[in-house]
C-alpha angles and dihedrals in degrees: 000000000000120000115181118174130218093209090079087062098045092123092049106049093172095054118132115210124197122219123189119204119193100178124093091228137016142103140270129209121191107198120207093354120218128160114357141306127212112204113204114195108204108169119194093252133103113285086231089069095053093091089060094055130099121200120211126187128191115193118223114256093248097036111143144150104062147054118236117219137183106232129197125166092339097311117120126208116188113238104166123015118213108260096024108143108199107143114219093358112155124204118204133185139162115272089234092055091078145274135285121274114186116193122190116233120225109276135184091211116020092178089079095055132086122172113202145154144168119241137198133186117206140158114278091243092058092045092054089052090054097046106037105179101185105049115350093171101045118118116258121249120242090259092051092050093050091048091047089056089059100041108031124110090229134024119180141159110225151125134253108253096176142338124223117197120210106197095184093055094035090231139120124216113213112206105210131198108207121221096172131010112208098170142342129179095200130027096260093131113057142166112265116224098225103050102019089232128131114248139169147153131254124191127215138160117292090225090066089072099218112188134183112269143167125265137038127294134193103237117200131169149117139276112248121179090341095310131106109242119198119247122165116353114175123170107273094240089055090050091051089053096049092043092052093047092051093045092051089054093043090242103116108117095216142005120252108153100235098197 
């Protein structure tokens, strides 16, 4: 977390401050913004790998006081306009497309303004999984499911207990009852005190029209800004079939023990 403050530059309203971020994910808050801020993402990886990275930013809900631009060799491209209210909207770009230039907008009272956002760096392959442009709701092929089992941040067998739709954010929250936990990167799925069962929530796009239904599914997906995002989710009996077929042919990319 980086928290520069514009009040230290009150007498130099055109100052440009540089901030260097070494982590692959985190957040930045610019309190009382004046002048401009250049955010330099310098992850602790080889510079040769930079071209394979995607940067995603998610502005805080109450972020205000500055415009956020993508800057490369002096050219600015507006990413987030001050005052835009798009809950949960995520902005992604290739690491090699430029850096972040944040410019404060004229304010009568800067003490009431804080510009802030979360950021994540990830490989371009993972980013394309998260933001499928062509068909985000289409079912995964057998090959995609088997690969998702090996590479996802979470893999669980479970059932849909309920679905909550959030029209403003254009998202659905799937409330999942977990029957078997194969893997999770973060503790999204946890034991509940009352029933002693594992439960958790997975988010997906509202347009996909997920509804509660009977039977077990294999839920896979990735963590994105602290939330579980749905990837491939076949019915569990279909996953068992495709896993067995691939195993019999020696083509399954990894072992998971689907029973």
